[in-house]
C-alpha positions in Angstrom: -0.1 -0.1 -0.1 2.7 2.5 0.7 4.2 2.3 -3.0 0.8 3.0 -4.1 0.4 5.9 -2.0 3.7 7.3 -2.9 2.8 6.9 -6.6 -0.7 8.6 -6.1 1.0 11.5 -4.3 3.5 12.3 -7.1 0.7 12.1 -9.6 -1.4 14.5 -7.5 1.4 16.8 -7.2 1.6 16.8 -11.0 -2.0 17.0 -11.6 -4.0 18.6 -8.8 -7.3 17.8 -10.3 -6.6 14.0 -11.0 -9.0 11.6 -9.6 -7.4 8.5 -7.8 -9.6 5.6 -6.7 -8.0 2.9 -4.5 -9.1 -0.6 -4.4 -8.6 -2.5 -1.3 -10.0 -4.5 1.6 -11.7 -3.5 4.9 -9.0 -5.4 7.0 -6.0 -4.0 5.1 -3.7 -1.1 6.2 -5.4 0.9 3.4 -8.6 1.4 5.3 -6.8 3.6 7.6 -4.0 5.1 5.2 -5.7 5.9 2.2 -8.6 8.3 3.6 -5.9 9.9 5.8 -4.1 11.0 2.6 -7.4 12.3 1.1 -7.7 9.6 -1.4 -11.0 7.8 -2.3 -11.1 4.1 -1.3 -13.5 1.3 -2.7 -13.6 -2.0 -0.9 -13.7 -5.4 -2.6 -14.5 -8.6 -0.9 -11.1 -10.5 -1.7 -10.3 -13.7 -0.2 -6.6 -14.6 0.2 -5.9 -18.1 -1.2 -4.1 -20.2 1.2 -1.0 -22.2 0.2 -2.5 -25.2 2.1 -6.0 -26.8 1.7 -8.5 -24.7 3.6 -12.1 -23.3 3.4 -10.5 -20.4 1.5 -10.2 -22.6 -1.6 -14.0 -22.8 -1.9 -14.7 -19.2 -1.0 -11.9 -17.6 -3.4 -13.5 -18.1 -6.8 -16.8 -16.6 -5.6 -14.9 -13.7 -4.0 -12.7 -13.1 -6.9 -15.6 -13.0 -9.4 -17.5 -10.5 -7.1 -14.3 -8.5 -6.8 -13.8 -8.4 -10.5 -17.3 -7.3 -11.2 -17.1 -4.6 -8.6 -13.9 -3.2 -10.0 -15.2 -3.3 -13.5 -18.2 -1.3 -12.4 -16.0 1.4 -10.8 -13.9 1.7 -13.9 -16.8 1.9 -16.1 -18.8 4.2 -13.9 -16.0 6.6 -13.1 -14.3 6.4 -16.5 -11.2 5.3 -15.3 -8.2 5.9 -17.8 -5.5 3.6 -16.4 -5.0 1.0 -13.8 -1.9 0.7 -11.6 -1.3 -2.5 -9.7 1.3 -2.7 -6.9 1.2 -6.5 -6.2 -0.4 -8.7 -3.7 -3.8 -10.6 -3.8 -5.7 -7.5 -3.5 -4.4 -6.4 -7.0 -5.7 -9.5 -8.7 -9.3 -8.3 -9.3 -8.1 -4.9 -10.6 -5.5 -6.6 -13.0 -8.4 -8.7 -14.5 -10.7 -5.9 -14.6 -8.4 -3.8 -16.5 -8.0 -6.3 -19.2 -11.7 -6.9 -19.4 -12.4 -3.2 -19.5 -9.7 -2.6 -22.0 -7.8 -0.1 -19.8 -4.0 0.0 -19.8 -2.3 -1.6 -16.8 1.0 -0.4 -15.2 2.1 -3.4 -12.8 4.7 -2.4 -10.3 6.4 -5.3 -8.5 8.4 -4.6 -5.5 10.5 -7.7 -4.9 13.3 -9.7 -6.7 11.0 -12.8 -6.6 7.3 -11.8 -7.7 4.3 -13.3 -6.2 1.8 -15.3 -8.2 -0.4 -12.1 -8.8 2.3 -10.2 -10.5 3.7 -13.4 -12.5 0.4 -13.9 -13.8 -0.5 -10.1 -13.9 2.5 -9.4 -16.2 0.6 -11.1 -19.1 -2.1 -8.3 -19.1 0.3 -5.3 -18.3 1.3 -2.7 -20.7 4.4 -2.1 -18.7 5.9 -3.9 -15.5 7.9 -1.5 -13.3 10.4 -3.7 -11.3 11.4 -2.6 -7.9 14.5 -4.8 -7.2 16.9 -6.6 -9.6 16.1 -10.3 -10.6 12.3 -10.0 -11.1 12.6 -10.2 -15.0 13.4 -14.0 -14.7 10.2 -14.9 -13.1 7.5 -12.9 -15.2 5.4 -14.5 -17.7 5.7 -11.4 -20.0 9.2 -9.8 -20.0 9.5 -7.7 -22.9 7.8 -4.7 -21.2 9.7 -4.8 -17.9 11.5 -1.5 -16.8 13.7 -1.7 -13.8 12.7 1.6 -12.1 13.3 0.8 -8.5 10.7 1.1 -5.7 8.7 4.3 -5.1 10.0 5.1 -1.6 9.2 8.3 0.4 12.4 9.9 1.4 11.7 12.6 4.0 14.5 15.2 3.9 15.5 16.5 7.5 17.3 19.6 8.4 19.1 17.8 11.1 22.7 17.0 10.7 24.0 13.4 11.4 25.6 14.6 14.5 22.4 16.1 15.7 20.5 13.0 14.9 22.9 10.9 17.1 23.0 13.3 19.8 19.3 13.1 19.9 19.5 9.4 20.8 21.9 10.2 23.7 24.8 8.6 21.6 28.4 10.0 20.9 28.4 11.4 17.4 32.1 10.8 17.2 31.6 7.0 17.2 30.3 4.9 14.2 26.6 3.8 14.5 25.1 0.5 14.1 21.4 0.4 13.5 19.4 -2.7 14.4 15.6 -2.9 13.2 13.4 -5.9 12.8 10.7 -3.6 11.2 8.0 -1.8 13.0 6.9 -4.7 14.9 10.3 -5.9 15.8 12.0 -9.4 15.7 12.2 -11.6 18.6 14.8 -13.6 16.9 17.0 -10.6 16.1 16.4 -9.1 19.4 17.6 -12.2 21.2 20.6 -12.3 19.0 21.7 -8.8 19.7 21.2 -9.4 23.6 23.5 -12.4 23.3 26.1 -10.3 21.3 26.1 -7.6 23.8 26.5 -9.8 26.8 29.1 -12.2 25.3 30.9 -9.8 22.9 30.1 -6.3 23.5 30.4 -3.6 20.9 33.3 -3.2 18.8 35.8 -0.2 19.8 34.5 3.1 18.4 31.1 2.0 17.8 27.5 2.7 19.4 24.2 0.8 18.8 20.8 2.2 18.0 18.2 -0.6 18.7 14.6 -0.5 17.3 13.1 -3.4 19.2 9.5 -2.9 18.2 6.7 -1.7 20.4 5.6 -4.9 22.1 9.1 -6.1 22.5 10.7 -3.0 24.0 10.0 -3.6 27.7 11.2 -7.2 27.7 14.3 -6.2 26.0 14.9 -3.2 28.2 14.5 -5.3 31.5 17.4 -7.5 30.3 19.7 -4.5 29.3 19.4 -2.0 32.2 23.0 -0.7 32.8 24.7 -3.1 30.3 26.3 -0.7 28.1 26.6 3.1 28.0 26.8 3.1 24.0 23.5 1.6 23.3 20.3 3.2 23.0 17.0 1.1 22.9 13.9 2.5 21.6 10.5 0.8 20.7 10.1 2.7 17.5 12.0 5.4 15.3 10.3 8.0 13.4 11.2 9.2 10.9 13.2 6.1 10.2 15.1 8.1 7.5 17.1 10.1 10.1 18.4 6.9 11.4 19.4 5.7 8.0 21.0 9.1 7.5 23.2 8.7 10.8 24.0 5.0 10.7 27.2 3.3 9.1 26.0 -0.1 9.1 22.6 -1.9 9.5 21.2 -5.2 10.8 17.6 -5.6 9.3 15.0 -7.7 7.5 14.8 -7.8 3.8 11.5 -6.2 2.7 11.5 -4.6 -0.7 10.9 -1.2 0.7 13.6 -1.5 3.4 16.2 -2.6 0.8 15.3 0.2 -1.5 15.7 2.6 1.4 19.0 1.5 2.8 20.3 1.4 -0.9 19.2 5.0 -1.3 21.5 5.8 1.7 24.3 3.2 1.0 24.1 1.4 4.2 26.3 -1.9 4.4 23.9 -4.5 5.7 23.6 -7.6 7.4 20.2 -9.0 6.1 18.3 -11.7 8.0 15.3 -12.8 5.7 11.8 -13.3 7.6 11.5 -17.1 7.1 7.7 -17.1 6.8 7.4 -14.4 4.1 5.2 -15.4 1.0 7.4 -17.5 -1.4 10.3 -17.0 0.8 10.7 -13.7 -1.3 12.8 -11.9 1.4 15.5 -14.6 1.0 15.6 -13.8 -2.7 15.7 -10.1 -2.2 18.6 -10.5 0.2 20.5 -12.9 -2.3 20.3 -10.2 -4.8 22.0 -7.7 -2.8 24.5 -10.0 -1.3 25.4 -11.1 -4.9 26.3 -7.5 -5.7 28.6 -7.4 -2.7 26.5 -4.9 -0.7 25.3 -7.1 2.0 25.9 -10.3 4.1 22.9 -12.9 4.7 22.4 -14.6 7.8 19.9 -17.5 8.0 17.0 -16.7 10.7 17.0 -20.3 12.1 20.6 -20.3 12.7 20.8 -16.7 14.1 22.9 -16.4 17.4 24.8 -13.7 18.9 28.3 -15.5 18.0 27.4 -15.7 14.4 26.1 -12.0 14.3 29.3 -11.0 16.0 31.3 -12.7 13.4 29.4 -11.2 10.4 29.8 -7.9 12.0 33.4 -8.1 12.5 34.0 -8.6 9.0 32.3 -5.3 8.1 32.6 -2.8 10.8 36.2 -3.6 11.7 37.4 -3.3 8.1 37.0 0.2 7.1 37.9 -0.6 3.3 35.3 -3.3 3.0 32.6 -1.3 4.7 33.2 1.5 2.4 33.3 -0.8 -0.6 29.9 -2.3 0.5 28.5 1.2 0.9 29.4 2.1 -2.6 27.9 -1.1 -4.1 24.7 -0.6 -2.0 24.4 3.0 -3.2 24.6 1.7 -6.7 21.5 -0.5 -6.2 19.6 2.5 -5.1 17.1 4.2 -7.2 16.5 7.7 -5.9 14.2 8.7 -8.7 11.9 5.6 -8.8 8.7 7.5 -7.9 9.2 10.1 -10.5 10.1 7.6 -13.2 7.0 5.3 -12.5 4.6 8.5 -12.7 6.3 9.2 -16.0 5.5 5.7 -17.3 2.1 5.9 -16.1 1.5 9.2 -17.9 3.2 8.0 -21.1 1.3 4.7 -21.1 -2.0 6.5 -20.8 -1.2 8.9 -23.6 0.0 6.0 -25.7 -3.3 4.2 -25.1 -5.2 7.4 -25.9 -6.7 7.6 -22.5 -5.5 10.9 -21.7 -4.5 14.0 -23.8 
């Protein structure tokens, strides 16, 4: 949903009178985020299809047909010119409805390994915008793929690196390691960091900014009180871009937007794929970055403080390697992705004669 909102904001800034209608579900994040941004949201009765036998297998085809019909009515009644899909099962009805309604489709795939919706949806797309390298190998239709990068929202800050670090009660003269398991945090990553600090400590000249996740903050805090003066533990960081600006290395998960953000800032990374991600796509994302020499990948199932310390030592204790990884990471960044995708949407609509 975040990529779709970023694209919509860019289009609205170019065309203040544009009409943007989001298609989503009542249980998704869009039910809160989209109205807050001032965009219209229409709900469709999508049922996610379980990978294992379940009652969803019986409900899915009926819900899909109803969702397609609902979306087609919206397209025709509101005279929609172009459909933009950003992947996920909720995009399926819009993809099929665009084809049945003869509207051009721009498909934005965020990951290196596309989900089934994007793989099949590429057949119907006029253009596929690829967020991370590697997606081309898995799509059913490849001729119209353009590697644009993911439409991330980079919030500029007036604060300097030193001001950001000092704001977290850390020493700006030291290098900064950022740890985050995402907004919800990761119990496995938190446990490994606890073990690392207790048994190995931080490397000389480094400090740690650690985002635990809101519901994991107090359990972590209770185990770290008075442990190390160069460690700041917080439940959540906002805006996270300030922490990206300030840090010299990062330990994190491998979601497409996270990787797009850290590549923008050129942050050397230890990547720990979330093992339950659909299609194991986080591992494939991580392997793409590791293959370019920008990151090291550790397996979640085998993650320990000792292995994390070993991997960290190879990066943060070797200045030349860290700078080389930073350079390679930055080369993977696509700072103009949102603008480029908006350009493609405009050109596709004009080419199809849907707008002047």
